[in-house]
A tleap script that builds the chain and sets N, CA, C and O, in Angstrom:
source leaprc.protein.ff14SB
mol = sequence {
  NMET ALA GLU GLY GLU ARG LEU ILE CYS ALA
  GLY GLU ALA LEU VAL ASP GLY GLY PRO GLY
  VAL ARG PHE SER VAL ALA ARG HIE GLY ALA
  GLU GLU PRO ALA PHE ALA ILE ARG PHE GLY
  GLY ARG VAL TYR ALA TYR LEU ASN ARG CYS
  GLY HIE VAL PRO VAL GLU LEU ASP TRP GLN
  HIE GLY GLU PHE PHE ASP HIE SER LYS LEU
  TYR LEU ILE CYS ALA THR HIE GLY ALA LEU
  TYR ALA PRO GLU SER GLY ARG CYS LEU GLY
  GLY ARG CYS ASN GLY LYS GLY LEU VAL ALA
  VAL PRO VAL VAL GLU ARG GLU GLY HIE VAL
  TYR LEU ILE PRO THR CGLU
}
set mol.1.N position { 11.125 13.277 -13.388 }
set mol.1.CA position { 11.494 12.413 -12.899 }
set mol.1.C position { 12.373 13.208 -11.751 }
set mol.1.O position { 12.982 14.205 -12.136 }
set mol.2.N position { 12.471 12.841 -10.415 }
set mol.2.CA position { 13.228 13.817 -9.391 }
set mol.2.C position { 14.260 12.207 -9.305 }
set mol.2.O position { 14.069 11.012 -9.528 }
set mol.3.N position { 15.698 13.327 -8.718 }
set mol.3.CA position { 16.648 12.333 -8.576 }
set mol.3.C position { 16.302 11.246 -7.766 }
set mol.3.O position { 15.785 11.456 -6.669 }
set mol.4.N position { 16.522 10.111 -8.166 }
set mol.4.CA position { 16.516 8.885 -7.111 }
set mol.4.C position { 15.137 8.019 -7.117 }
set mol.4.O position { 14.874 6.871 -6.758 }
set mol.5.N position { 14.174 9.355 -7.835 }
set mol.5.CA position { 12.794 8.544 -7.803 }
set mol.5.C position { 12.775 7.232 -8.444 }
set mol.5.O position { 13.820 6.834 -8.959 }
set mol.6.N position { 11.875 6.612 -8.475 }
set mol.6.CA position { 11.663 5.052 -9.328 }
set mol.6.C position { 10.209 5.226 -9.872 }
set mol.6.O position { 9.434 5.828 -9.130 }
set mol.7.N position { 9.854 4.885 -10.783 }
set mol.7.CA position { 8.517 4.800 -11.513 }
set mol.7.C position { 7.948 3.615 -10.685 }
set mol.7.O position { 8.578 2.741 -10.090 }
set mol.8.N position { 6.757 3.772 -10.776 }
set mol.8.CA position { 5.880 2.117 -9.773 }
set mol.8.C position { 4.994 2.181 -10.898 }
set mol.8.O position { 5.157 1.241 -11.676 }
set mol.9.N position { 4.081 3.027 -11.232 }
set mol.9.CA position { 3.038 2.770 -12.561 }
set mol.9.C position { 2.314 3.970 -12.913 }
set mol.9.O position { 2.543 5.047 -12.363 }
set mol.10.N position { 1.202 3.766 -14.067 }
set mol.10.CA position { 1.439 4.995 -14.353 }
set mol.10.C position { 0.063 5.253 -13.281 }
set mol.10.O position { -0.522 4.502 -12.500 }
set mol.11.N position { -0.117 6.641 -13.653 }
set mol.11.CA position { -1.252 6.521 -12.703 }
set mol.11.C position { -2.929 6.222 -12.618 }
set mol.11.O position { -3.788 6.142 -11.739 }
set mol.12.N position { -2.847 6.119 -13.953 }
set mol.12.CA position { -4.344 5.361 -14.234 }
set mol.12.C position { -4.816 3.865 -14.228 }
set mol.12.O position { -5.905 3.342 -14.467 }
set mol.13.N position { -3.600 3.377 -13.870 }
set mol.13.CA position { -3.678 2.079 -13.423 }
set mol.13.C position { -3.956 1.581 -11.919 }
set mol.13.O position { -4.153 0.422 -11.555 }
set mol.14.N position { -3.919 2.900 -11.034 }
set mol.14.CA position { -4.937 2.594 -10.244 }
set mol.14.C position { -6.463 3.322 -9.468 }
set mol.14.O position { -6.583 4.279 -8.704 }
set mol.15.N position { -7.014 2.812 -9.791 }
set mol.15.CA position { -8.473 3.179 -9.862 }
set mol.15.C position { -9.068 3.590 -8.061 }
set mol.15.O position { -8.644 2.911 -7.125 }
set mol.16.N position { -9.733 4.371 -7.904 }
set mol.16.CA position { -10.014 4.724 -6.392 }
set mol.16.C position { -11.010 3.442 -5.573 }
set mol.16.O position { -12.212 3.251 -5.753 }
set mol.17.N position { -10.319 2.870 -4.882 }
set mol.17.CA position { -10.921 1.556 -4.308 }
set mol.17.C position { -11.160 0.071 -5.043 }
set mol.17.O position { -11.979 -0.837 -4.895 }
set mol.18.N position { -9.741 0.363 -6.117 }
set mol.18.CA position { -9.765 -0.875 -6.849 }
set mol.18.C position { -8.343 -1.556 -6.662 }
set mol.18.O position { -7.697 -1.384 -5.629 }
set mol.19.N position { -7.903 -2.316 -7.684 }
set mol.19.CA position { -6.883 -3.505 -7.425 }
set mol.19.C position { -5.560 -2.290 -6.826 }
set mol.19.O position { -5.540 -1.099 -7.136 }
set mol.20.N position { -4.714 -2.876 -6.074 }
set mol.20.CA position { -3.404 -2.289 -6.091 }
set mol.20.C position { -2.040 -2.420 -7.345 }
set mol.20.O position { -1.979 -2.949 -8.455 }
set mol.21.N position { -1.319 -1.849 -6.719 }
set mol.21.CA position { 0.020 -2.231 -7.804 }
set mol.21.C position { 0.790 -2.868 -6.497 }
set mol.21.O position { 0.428 -2.524 -5.372 }
set mol.22.N position { 1.540 -3.523 -6.625 }
set mol.22.CA position { 2.782 -4.440 -6.273 }
set mol.22.C position { 4.111 -3.772 -6.660 }
set mol.22.O position { 4.402 -3.323 -7.769 }
set mol.23.N position { 4.800 -3.784 -5.645 }
set mol.23.CA position { 6.192 -3.215 -6.157 }
set mol.23.C position { 7.236 -3.757 -5.139 }
set mol.23.O position { 6.943 -4.802 -4.559 }
set mol.24.N position { 8.139 -3.300 -4.929 }
set mol.24.CA position { 9.068 -3.941 -3.871 }
set mol.24.C position { 10.493 -2.683 -3.334 }
set mol.24.O position { 10.998 -1.986 -4.214 }
set mol.25.N position { 10.858 -2.589 -2.226 }
set mol.25.CA position { 10.972 -1.112 -1.915 }
set mol.25.C position { 12.286 -1.522 -1.038 }
set mol.25.O position { 12.142 -2.377 -0.164 }
set mol.26.N position { 14.034 -0.711 -1.333 }
set mol.26.CA position { 14.920 -1.851 -0.467 }
set mol.26.C position { 14.705 -1.261 0.704 }
set mol.26.O position { 14.758 -0.035 0.617 }
set mol.27.N position { 14.469 -1.699 1.834 }
set mol.27.CA position { 14.668 -0.852 3.494 }
set mol.27.C position { 15.990 -2.112 4.206 }
set mol.27.O position { 15.971 -3.328 4.016 }
set mol.28.N position { 16.747 -1.538 4.803 }
set mol.28.CA position { 17.453 -1.698 5.996 }
set mol.28.C position { 18.280 -2.985 4.840 }
set mol.28.O position { 18.322 -4.040 5.474 }
set mol.29.N position { 18.866 -3.161 3.504 }
set mol.29.CA position { 19.278 -3.695 2.561 }
set mol.29.C position { 18.632 -4.599 2.595 }
set mol.29.O position { 19.314 -5.609 2.773 }
set mol.30.N position { 17.334 -4.838 2.490 }
set mol.30.CA position { 16.714 -6.103 1.949 }
set mol.30.C position { 15.274 -5.502 1.077 }
set mol.30.O position { 14.468 -4.652 1.454 }
set mol.31.N position { 15.306 -6.266 -0.167 }
set mol.31.CA position { 13.910 -5.823 -0.806 }
set mol.31.C position { 12.540 -6.362 0.175 }
set mol.31.O position { 12.336 -7.451 0.711 }
set mol.32.N position { 11.842 -5.279 0.149 }
set mol.32.CA position { 10.730 -6.212 0.413 }
set mol.32.C position { 9.230 -5.522 -0.066 }
set mol.32.O position { 9.160 -4.305 -0.239 }
set mol.33.N position { 7.913 -6.504 -0.283 }
set mol.33.CA position { 7.049 -6.210 -1.186 }
set mol.33.C position { 6.332 -4.384 -0.257 }
set mol.33.O position { 6.570 -3.829 0.816 }
set mol.34.N position { 5.472 -4.095 -1.400 }
set mol.34.CA position { 4.901 -2.725 -1.285 }
set mol.34.C position { 3.808 -2.959 -1.897 }
set mol.34.O position { 3.456 -4.003 -2.446 }
set mol.35.N position { 3.400 -2.220 -1.825 }
set mol.35.CA position { 1.992 -1.825 -2.727 }
set mol.35.C position { 1.275 -0.558 -2.596 }
set mol.35.O position { 1.124 -0.050 -1.485 }
set mol.36.N position { 0.665 0.172 -4.038 }
set mol.36.CA position { -0.065 1.524 -4.026 }
set mol.36.C position { -1.242 1.472 -4.810 }
set mol.36.O position { -1.432 1.083 -5.962 }
set mol.37.N position { -2.221 2.088 -3.685 }
set mol.37.CA position { -3.387 2.144 -4.076 }
set mol.37.C position { -3.795 3.325 -3.825 }
set mol.37.O position { -3.115 4.088 -3.139 }
set mol.38.N position { -5.365 3.787 -4.509 }
set mol.38.CA position { -5.605 4.888 -4.582 }
set mol.38.C position { -6.957 5.108 -4.183 }
set mol.38.O position { -7.803 4.535 -4.869 }
set mol.39.N position { -7.427 5.933 -3.059 }
set mol.39.CA position { -8.400 6.241 -2.282 }
set mol.39.C position { -8.792 8.015 -1.913 }
set mol.39.O position { -8.131 8.970 -1.503 }
set mol.40.N position { -10.031 7.828 -2.262 }
set mol.40.CA position { -10.381 9.736 -2.686 }
set mol.40.C position { -10.382 10.409 -3.341 }
set mol.40.O position { -10.999 11.474 -3.353 }
set mol.41.N position { -9.196 9.671 -4.590 }
set mol.41.CA position { -8.559 10.440 -5.304 }
set mol.41.C position { -7.099 10.388 -5.369 }
set mol.41.O position { -6.680 10.578 -6.510 }
set mol.42.N position { -6.235 10.195 -4.516 }
set mol.42.CA position { -5.052 10.481 -3.357 }
set mol.42.C position { -4.056 8.979 -3.433 }
set mol.42.O position { -4.131 8.138 -2.537 }
set mol.43.N position { -3.522 8.884 -4.137 }
set mol.43.CA position { -2.461 7.556 -3.969 }
set mol.43.C position { -1.346 7.846 -2.636 }
set mol.43.O position { -0.782 8.820 -2.136 }
set mol.44.N position { -1.439 5.892 -2.342 }
set mol.44.CA position { -0.766 6.349 -0.493 }
set mol.44.C position { -0.064 4.344 -0.996 }
set mol.44.O position { -0.422 3.470 -1.786 }
set mol.45.N position { 0.546 4.434 -0.421 }
set mol.45.CA position { 1.254 3.472 -0.430 }
set mol.45.C position { 2.200 2.504 0.729 }
set mol.45.O position { 3.152 3.205 1.073 }
set mol.46.N position { 2.233 1.531 1.230 }
set mol.46.CA position { 2.211 0.670 2.556 }
set mol.46.C position { 3.380 -0.377 1.944 }
set mol.46.O position { 3.553 -0.661 0.758 }
set mol.47.N position { 4.133 -0.868 3.120 }
set mol.47.CA position { 4.671 -2.394 3.286 }
set mol.47.C position { 3.458 -3.144 2.485 }
set mol.47.O position { 2.354 -2.635 2.295 }
set mol.48.N position { 3.803 -4.260 2.112 }
set mol.48.CA position { 2.428 -4.935 1.752 }
set mol.48.C position { 3.177 -6.087 3.246 }
set mol.48.O position { 3.815 -7.084 2.910 }
set mol.49.N position { 2.996 -5.789 4.681 }
set mol.49.CA position { 3.027 -6.638 5.740 }
set mol.49.C position { 1.994 -6.250 6.667 }
set mol.49.O position { 2.021 -5.076 7.036 }
set mol.50.N position { 0.883 -7.175 7.218 }
set mol.50.CA position { 0.211 -6.722 8.664 }
set mol.50.C position { 1.060 -6.362 9.543 }
set mol.50.O position { 2.245 -6.601 9.774 }
set mol.51.N position { 0.137 -5.659 10.058 }
set mol.51.CA position { 0.961 -5.559 11.667 }
set mol.51.C position { 0.495 -6.705 12.513 }
set mol.51.O position { 1.367 -6.972 13.340 }
set mol.52.N position { -0.434 -7.393 12.604 }
set mol.52.CA position { -0.349 -8.886 13.665 }
set mol.52.C position { 0.490 -9.360 13.311 }
set mol.52.O position { 1.386 -9.185 14.137 }
set mol.53.N position { 1.025 -10.266 12.018 }
set mol.53.CA position { 1.876 -11.295 11.837 }
set mol.53.C position { 2.751 -10.583 10.325 }
set mol.53.O position { 1.998 -10.364 9.377 }
set mol.54.N position { 3.515 -10.410 10.219 }
set mol.54.CA position { 4.578 -10.732 9.068 }
set mol.54.C position { 3.632 -11.452 7.809 }
set mol.54.O position { 3.924 -12.603 7.486 }
set mol.55.N position { 2.647 -10.842 7.201 }
set mol.55.CA position { 2.295 -12.252 6.153 }
set mol.55.C position { 1.997 -10.489 5.270 }
set mol.55.O position { 2.099 -9.327 5.665 }
set mol.56.N position { 1.505 -11.295 3.617 }
set mol.56.CA position { 1.048 -10.028 2.879 }
set mol.56.C position { 0.073 -10.113 2.979 }
set mol.56.O position { -0.476 -11.116 3.436 }
set mol.57.N position { -0.592 -8.939 2.531 }
set mol.57.CA position { -2.244 -8.394 2.869 }
set mol.57.C position { -2.941 -8.838 1.473 }
set mol.57.O position { -3.797 -9.529 2.026 }
set mol.58.N position { -3.128 -8.927 0.620 }
set mol.58.CA position { -3.486 -8.960 -0.862 }
set mol.58.C position { -4.021 -10.693 -0.541 }
set mol.58.O position { -3.418 -11.658 -0.072 }
set mol.59.N position { -5.639 -10.480 -1.126 }
set mol.59.CA position { -6.085 -12.350 -0.846 }
set mol.59.C position { -5.795 -12.588 -2.218 }
set mol.59.O position { -5.424 -13.735 -2.469 }
set mol.60.N position { -5.871 -11.795 -3.162 }
set mol.60.CA position { -5.613 -12.560 -4.813 }
set mol.60.C position { -4.837 -11.303 -5.117 }
set mol.60.O position { -5.247 -10.318 -4.503 }
set mol.61.N position { -3.636 -11.071 -6.061 }
set mol.61.CA position { -2.617 -10.832 -6.468 }
set mol.61.C position { -3.178 -9.467 -6.213 }
set mol.61.O position { -4.404 -9.395 -6.304 }
set mol.62.N position { -2.536 -8.381 -5.915 }
set mol.62.CA position { -3.181 -6.796 -5.727 }
set mol.62.C position { -4.604 -6.334 -5.577 }
set mol.62.O position { -5.163 -5.300 -5.942 }
set mol.63.N position { -5.148 -7.704 -4.748 }
set mol.63.CA position { -6.435 -7.354 -4.197 }
set mol.63.C position { -6.286 -6.985 -2.390 }
set mol.63.O position { -6.110 -7.740 -1.433 }
set mol.64.N position { -6.461 -5.356 -2.489 }
set mol.64.CA position { -6.301 -4.974 -0.706 }
set mol.64.C position { -7.399 -4.676 -0.155 }
set mol.64.O position { -7.643 -4.806 1.044 }
set mol.65.N position { -8.238 -4.197 -1.115 }
set mol.65.CA position { -9.452 -3.456 0.013 }
set mol.65.C position { -10.531 -4.624 0.254 }
set mol.65.O position { -10.326 -5.702 -0.304 }
set mol.66.N position { -11.372 -4.505 0.848 }
set mol.66.CA position { -12.397 -5.201 1.552 }
set mol.66.C position { -13.613 -5.337 0.292 }
set mol.66.O position { -13.439 -4.881 -0.838 }
set mol.67.N position { -14.208 -5.680 0.503 }
set mol.67.CA position { -16.045 -5.320 -0.359 }
set mol.67.C position { -16.017 -4.409 -0.575 }
set mol.67.O position { -15.746 -3.997 -1.703 }
set mol.68.N position { -16.324 -3.576 0.558 }
set mol.68.CA position { -17.220 -2.057 0.640 }
set mol.68.C position { -16.447 -1.324 -0.185 }
set mol.68.O position { -16.943 -0.342 -0.738 }
set mol.69.N position { -15.237 -1.644 -0.383 }
set mol.69.CA position { -14.056 -0.768 -0.803 }
set mol.69.C position { -13.582 0.577 0.193 }
set mol.69.O position { -12.986 1.564 -0.239 }
set mol.70.N position { -13.997 0.362 1.632 }
set mol.70.CA position { -13.592 1.631 2.229 }
set mol.70.C position { -12.554 1.173 2.620 }
set mol.70.O position { -12.033 2.237 2.956 }
set mol.71.N position { -11.581 0.181 2.927 }
set mol.71.CA position { -10.990 -0.788 3.964 }
set mol.71.C position { -9.691 -1.632 3.350 }
set mol.71.O position { -9.935 -2.596 2.624 }
set mol.72.N position { -8.593 -1.346 3.580 }
set mol.72.CA position { -7.800 -2.360 3.670 }
set mol.72.C position { -7.762 -3.582 4.534 }
set mol.72.O position { -7.788 -3.360 5.744 }
set mol.73.N position { -7.706 -4.778 4.160 }
set mol.73.CA position { -7.905 -5.966 4.639 }
set mol.73.C position { -6.663 -6.805 4.718 }
set mol.73.O position { -5.771 -6.549 3.909 }
set mol.74.N position { -6.500 -7.687 5.510 }
set mol.74.CA position { -5.700 -8.574 5.168 }
set mol.74.C position { -6.252 -9.699 5.631 }
set mol.74.O position { -6.767 -10.024 6.701 }
set mol.75.N position { -5.953 -10.456 4.169 }
set mol.75.CA position { -6.615 -11.672 3.863 }
set mol.75.C position { -6.353 -12.876 4.993 }
set mol.75.O position { -7.230 -13.686 5.292 }
set mol.76.N position { -5.318 -12.873 5.443 }
set mol.76.CA position { -5.272 -14.197 6.282 }
set mol.76.C position { -5.923 -14.249 7.718 }
set mol.76.O position { -6.203 -15.297 8.299 }
set mol.77.N position { -6.203 -12.503 8.398 }
set mol.77.CA position { -6.772 -12.586 9.680 }
set mol.77.C position { -7.865 -11.788 9.771 }
set mol.77.O position { -8.706 -12.075 10.623 }
set mol.78.N position { -8.110 -10.363 8.712 }
set mol.78.CA position { -9.283 -9.883 8.493 }
set mol.78.C position { -9.140 -8.879 9.326 }
set mol.78.O position { -10.184 -8.393 9.762 }
set mol.79.N position { -7.772 -8.265 9.797 }
set mol.79.CA position { -7.431 -6.711 10.331 }
set mol.79.C position { -7.673 -5.707 8.853 }
set mol.79.O position { -7.196 -5.787 7.721 }
set mol.80.N position { -8.804 -4.609 9.601 }
set mol.80.CA position { -9.090 -3.717 8.753 }
set mol.80.C position { -8.032 -2.363 9.076 }
set mol.80.O position { -7.962 -1.737 10.134 }
set mol.81.N position { -7.392 -2.177 8.047 }
set mol.81.CA position { -6.641 -0.700 8.153 }
set mol.81.C position { -7.452 0.584 7.226 }
set mol.81.O position { -8.203 0.201 6.328 }
set mol.82.N position { -7.351 1.532 7.369 }
set mol.82.CA position { -7.950 2.595 7.008 }
set mol.82.C position { -6.890 2.939 5.603 }
set mol.82.O position { -5.670 2.773 5.633 }
set mol.83.N position { -7.678 3.452 4.389 }
set mol.83.CA position { -6.493 3.353 3.146 }
set mol.83.C position { -5.607 4.702 2.918 }
set mol.83.O position { -4.585 4.816 2.241 }
set mol.84.N position { -6.528 6.025 3.939 }
set mol.84.CA position { -5.706 6.884 3.684 }
set mol.84.C position { -4.481 7.475 4.641 }
set mol.84.O position { -3.733 8.436 4.467 }
set mol.85.N position { -4.614 6.194 6.073 }
set mol.85.CA position { -3.237 6.503 6.489 }
set mol.85.C position { -2.287 5.425 7.151 }
set mol.85.O position { -1.229 5.545 7.769 }
set mol.86.N position { -3.183 4.134 6.733 }
set mol.86.CA position { -2.779 2.650 7.220 }
set mol.86.C position { -2.839 2.027 8.862 }
set mol.86.O position { -2.397 1.051 9.468 }
set mol.87.N position { -3.729 3.322 9.173 }
set mol.87.CA position { -3.856 2.989 10.573 }
set mol.87.C position { -4.818 1.793 10.581 }
set mol.87.O position { -5.557 1.437 9.663 }
set mol.88.N position { -4.617 1.068 12.180 }
set mol.88.CA position { -5.180 0.342 12.493 }
set mol.88.C position { -6.920 0.447 12.666 }
set mol.88.O position { -7.079 1.181 13.641 }
set mol.89.N position { -8.038 0.103 12.233 }
set mol.89.CA position { -8.910 -0.200 12.852 }
set mol.89.C position { -9.694 -1.338 13.211 }
set mol.89.O position { -10.597 -0.904 13.925 }
set mol.90.N position { -9.748 -1.914 13.150 }
set mol.90.CA position { -9.816 -3.261 13.812 }
set mol.90.C position { -9.442 -4.890 13.639 }
set mol.90.O position { -9.014 -5.277 12.552 }
set mol.91.N position { -9.582 -5.624 14.511 }
set mol.91.CA position { -9.425 -7.055 14.093 }
set mol.91.C position { -7.882 -7.556 14.863 }
set mol.91.O position { -7.605 -7.261 16.026 }
set mol.92.N position { -7.200 -8.166 14.168 }
set mol.92.CA position { -6.001 -8.569 15.430 }
set mol.92.C position { -4.827 -7.678 14.658 }
set mol.92.O position { -3.909 -8.355 14.196 }
set mol.93.N position { -4.758 -6.402 14.486 }
set mol.93.CA position { -3.784 -5.472 13.884 }
set mol.93.C position { -3.222 -4.806 15.601 }
set mol.93.O position { -2.151 -4.244 15.835 }
set mol.94.N position { -4.422 -5.130 16.654 }
set mol.94.CA position { -3.802 -4.339 17.673 }
set mol.94.C position { -3.141 -3.172 17.947 }
set mol.94.O position { -2.235 -2.930 18.745 }
set mol.95.N position { -3.751 -2.464 17.139 }
set mol.95.CA position { -3.488 -0.815 17.410 }
set mol.95.C position { -1.724 -0.487 16.487 }
set mol.95.O position { -0.864 0.395 16.496 }
set mol.96.N position { -1.996 -2.006 15.695 }
set mol.96.CA position { -0.227 -1.492 15.026 }
set mol.96.C position { -0.797 -1.314 13.261 }
set mol.96.O position { -1.387 -2.241 12.706 }
set mol.97.N position { -0.574 -0.314 12.728 }
set mol.97.CA position { -0.934 0.204 11.944 }
set mol.97.C position { 0.151 -0.284 10.294 }
set mol.97.O position { 1.273 -0.790 10.323 }
set mol.98.N position { -0.399 -0.036 9.433 }
set mol.98.CA position { 0.898 -0.384 8.502 }
set mol.98.C position { 1.842 0.573 7.825 }
set mol.98.O position { 1.483 1.704 7.499 }
set mol.99.N position { 2.888 0.170 7.647 }
set mol.99.CA position { 4.026 0.805 7.279 }
set mol.99.C position { 3.555 2.006 5.918 }
set mol.99.O position { 2.708 1.765 5.058 }
set mol.100.N position { 4.229 3.080 6.019 }
set mol.100.CA position { 3.588 4.173 4.697 }
set mol.100.C position { 5.214 4.143 3.858 }
set mol.100.O position { 6.345 4.329 4.306 }
set mol.101.N position { 4.805 3.879 2.716 }
set mol.101.CA position { 5.933 4.125 2.231 }
set mol.101.C position { 5.668 5.439 1.305 }
set mol.101.O position { 4.534 5.453 0.826 }
set mol.102.N position { 6.461 6.500 0.976 }
set mol.102.CA position { 6.585 7.557 0.456 }
set mol.102.C position { 6.008 7.879 -0.875 }
set mol.102.O position { 6.927 8.647 -1.161 }
set mol.103.N position { 5.537 7.908 -1.523 }
set mol.103.CA position { 5.020 8.040 -3.027 }
set mol.103.C position { 4.788 9.992 -3.534 }
set mol.103.O position { 4.723 11.010 -2.845 }
set mol.104.N position { 4.739 9.800 -4.700 }
set mol.104.CA position { 4.097 10.861 -5.541 }
set mol.104.C position { 3.724 10.782 -6.333 }
set mol.104.O position { 4.244 9.864 -6.967 }
set mol.105.N position { 2.831 11.360 -6.933 }
set mol.105.CA position { 2.030 11.248 -7.894 }
set mol.105.C position { 1.916 12.649 -8.989 }
set mol.105.O position { 1.137 13.565 -8.724 }
set mol.106.N position { 2.922 12.677 -10.412 }
set mol.106.CA position { 3.167 13.812 -11.015 }
set mol.106.C position { 3.044 13.480 -12.271 }
set mol.106.O position { 3.525 12.409 -12.643 }
set mol.107.N position { 2.387 14.316 -13.163 }
set mol.107.CA position { 2.283 14.202 -14.783 }
set mol.107.C position { 1.992 12.779 -15.105 }
set mol.107.O position { 2.646 12.100 -15.896 }
set mol.108.N position { 1.166 12.466 -14.565 }
set mol.108.CA position { 0.049 10.993 -15.178 }
set mol.108.C position { 0.923 9.719 -14.611 }
set mol.108.O position { 0.534 8.649 -15.079 }
set mol.109.N position { 2.218 9.606 -13.538 }
set mol.109.CA position { 2.853 8.597 -12.768 }
set mol.109.C position { 2.793 8.858 -11.659 }
set mol.109.O position { 2.620 9.994 -11.219 }
set mol.110.N position { 3.001 7.269 -10.637 }
set mol.110.CA position { 3.480 7.252 -9.278 }
set mol.110.C position { 5.055 6.885 -9.430 }
set mol.110.O position { 5.732 6.213 -10.208 }
set mol.111.N position { 5.295 7.739 -8.190 }
set mol.111.CA position { 6.935 7.508 -8.379 }
set mol.111.C position { 7.371 7.095 -6.435 }
set mol.111.O position { 6.964 7.743 -5.470 }
set mol.112.N position { 8.083 6.122 -6.404 }
set mol.112.CA position { 8.445 5.704 -5.161 }
set mol.112.C position { 9.465 6.743 -4.840 }
set mol.112.O position { 10.272 7.045 -5.720 }
set mol.113.N position { 9.523 7.413 -3.488 }
set mol.113.CA position { 10.533 8.538 -3.348 }
set mol.113.C position { 11.290 8.031 -2.545 }
set mol.113.O position { 10.743 7.475 -1.592 }
set mol.114.N position { 12.889 8.015 -2.606 }
set mol.114.CA position { 14.193 7.134 -1.985 }
set mol.114.C position { 13.637 8.015 -0.406 }
set mol.114.O position { 13.198 9.146 -0.197 }
set mol.115.N position { 13.938 6.797 0.497 }
set mol.115.CA position { 14.520 7.306 1.971 }
set mol.115.C position { 16.044 7.230 2.636 }
set mol.115.O position { 16.696 7.842 3.481 }
set mol.116.N position { 16.238 5.912 1.581 }
set mol.116.CA position { 17.444 5.564 1.815 }
set mol.116.C position { 18.978 5.973 1.647 }
set mol.116.O position { 19.865 5.237 2.081 }
savepdb mol mol.pdb
quit
């Protein structure tokens, strides 16, 4: 583990298109909810906040993908996001994507990369 990195989870905890792992991240002096998911074999992480209104996305704890397992979906208003970029694909996000959180997968574990 590099200096300042924080363990989020074991890599095997994230299955392609499966449940995400929730964690918190310090931003601007406050703890904010975030999540990590696996899509296309890679791990991605975002703040757990819809681009439409600041509500958490998951419809059940850790459930971020829609039924097709191809898109991240906001349970509140149905906004769809690209799992590999956080880009708004449709719905009420009105072009506002998810805020990416820097993570790295190394030696079977997923780590948060500090930015502050």
